[in-house]
C-alpha positions in Angstrom: 7.8 -27.8 -3.3 5.2 -30.3 -1.4 1.4 -29.4 -1.6 -0.1 -27.8 1.3 -2.8 -29.6 3.1 -4.3 -27.7 5.9 -7.1 -25.6 7.3 -8.5 -22.8 5.5 -8.7 -19.2 7.0 -11.0 -17.2 4.8 -10.8 -13.6 4.8 -13.1 -11.1 3.2 -12.1 -8.5 0.4 -10.0 -5.4 1.1 -7.9 -6.7 3.9 -5.0 -4.2 4.4 -1.4 -4.7 5.1 -1.9 -2.9 8.4 -4.7 -5.3 9.4 -2.6 -8.2 8.8 0.2 -6.9 11.1 -0.6 -3.9 13.2 1.4 -0.8 12.8 3.0 -1.0 16.4 4.9 -4.0 15.2 6.7 -2.0 12.3 9.9 -2.3 14.1 9.9 -6.0 14.9 11.5 -8.2 12.4 11.8 -11.7 14.2 9.3 -13.9 12.5 8.6 -15.9 15.5 7.4 -12.8 17.3 5.5 -11.5 14.2 3.5 -15.0 13.8 1.9 -14.1 17.0 0.4 -10.9 15.7 -0.8 -12.0 12.2 -4.4 -10.6 12.0 -4.5 -10.3 15.8 -6.8 -7.4 15.6 -9.1 -8.8 13.1 -9.1 -12.5 13.5 -6.9 -13.4 16.7 -7.6 -17.0 16.3 -5.4 -17.2 13.3 -2.1 -16.2 15.1 -3.2 -18.6 18.1 -4.2 -21.7 16.1 -2.7 -21.6 12.4 -0.3 -24.5 11.5 2.1 -25.3 8.8 0.2 -26.3 5.8 -2.8 -24.1 6.5 -4.0 -21.7 3.8 -5.1 -18.2 4.1 -7.8 -17.7 1.5 -8.4 -13.9 0.9 -10.7 -12.1 -1.2 -9.9 -9.1 -3.7 -7.3 -6.5 -2.9 -5.6 -8.4 -0.5 -2.6 -6.4 1.4 -3.7 -3.4 0.1 -2.0 -0.1 1.4 1.5 0.2 2.8 4.0 -2.4 1.4 5.3 -4.4 4.6 7.1 -7.6 4.6 6.0 -8.4 8.2 2.7 -10.3 7.3 4.7 -12.4 5.0 7.5 -13.1 7.5 4.6 -14.1 9.8 3.0 -16.4 7.1 6.5 -18.0 6.4 7.2 -18.6 10.2 3.7 -20.4 10.3 4.2 -22.3 7.2 1.0 -20.9 5.4 0.3 -20.7 1.8 -1.9 -17.9 0.2 -4.7 -18.0 -2.2 -6.6 -14.9 -3.2 -8.9 -13.2 -5.6 -6.5 -10.7 -6.3 -3.3 -8.9 -4.9 -1.7 -5.7 -6.1 1.9 -5.9 -7.5 3.8 -4.8 -4.4 2.4 -7.6 -2.0 2.7 -10.1 -4.8 6.4 -9.5 -5.1 6.9 -9.4 -1.4 5.1 -12.6 -0.9 7.4 -14.4 -3.4 10.5 -12.6 -2.2 9.6 -13.7 1.4 8.7 -17.5 0.2 5.3 -17.5 0.4 3.7 -19.8 -2.2 0.7 -18.0 -3.6 -2.2 -18.6 -6.3 -5.2 -16.2 -7.5 -8.6 -17.6 -7.9 -11.6 -16.5 -9.5 -14.7 -15.5 -7.4 -16.5 -18.9 -7.9 -13.7 -21.0 -6.4 -13.5 -18.3 -3.6 -17.0 -18.8 -3.1 -16.8 -22.7 -3.0 -14.3 -22.9 -0.1 -15.5 -21.9 3.4 -13.6 -20.7 6.4 -12.5 -24.1 8.3 -12.6 -26.4 5.3 -9.6 -28.4 4.9 -7.9 -27.9 1.6 -5.1 -29.2 -0.2 -3.0 -27.0 -2.6 -0.4 -27.8 -5.1 1.3 -24.5 -5.8 3.7 -25.8 -8.4 0.5 -27.3 -10.7 -2.1 -25.0 -9.3 -4.4 -28.0 -8.2 -6.6 -27.1 -5.4 -8.8 -29.8 -3.7 -11.7 -29.2 -1.0 -11.1 -32.1 1.1 -14.0 -31.2 3.3 -16.7 -30.6 0.8 -15.2 -32.3 -2.2 -14.4 -30.8 -5.6 -11.2 -29.6 -7.0 -10.2 -26.4 -9.1 -7.3 -25.8 -11.5 -5.6 -22.3 -11.0 -3.0 -20.9 -12.9 0.4 -21.5 -11.0 3.1 -19.1 -10.6 5.7 -19.1 -13.4 8.3 -21.5 -13.1 11.0 -18.8 -12.2 9.0 -17.5 -9.3 8.2 -21.0 -8.0 12.1 -21.8 -7.9 12.5 -18.5 -5.9 9.3 -19.6 -3.5 10.7 -23.3 -3.3 14.2 -22.0 -2.2 12.7 -20.1 0.8 12.5 -16.6 -0.8 14.8 -14.2 -2.9 17.6 -14.3 -0.5 17.9 -18.1 -0.2 17.5 -18.3 -4.0 20.3 -15.6 -4.5 22.3 -17.7 -2.2 21.9 -21.0 -4.2 22.6 -19.0 -7.5 25.9 -17.7 -5.9 27.9 -20.7 -6.9 26.3 -21.3 -10.5 28.0 -19.8 -13.5 25.8 -17.2 -15.0 26.4 -16.3 -18.8 26.3 -12.5 -19.6 25.0 -11.0 -22.6 26.6 -12.1 -25.9 26.9 -8.7 -27.5 
């Protein structure tokens, strides 16, 4: 998986999954449609201008509330990565399953990156570099087995790749 190099779209704490994609799109499943609605009611410029390699930098409690795959489908369609201060278990698992690379960061890292900064994120190693302001950070990457799922494009794609491989059962 190649490092992401793009614009930082910084979000505050407590962005809910319903703010990420409005409830009126709950029956939309086409990623190309959903990408047009990512944060449309909160920050419409993200859906209009985000590009592949861009990073969503979020505060604490990212994607709280209802667990929806829609925001992660939209992010995948755009080609965005995710760095956040905290994310609960449901959205964390959805991010990995949908193939969105993610890292969590401490508050000091979050504070040293501004909206609009160009950043480079290596999700495999956890290296983050602020290309606009200078400075680098080392974050804890996902475990290798989760990186493998994200690199495959998500859980379904990973399962398809594993289908042809021999899997040993328990030895009892």
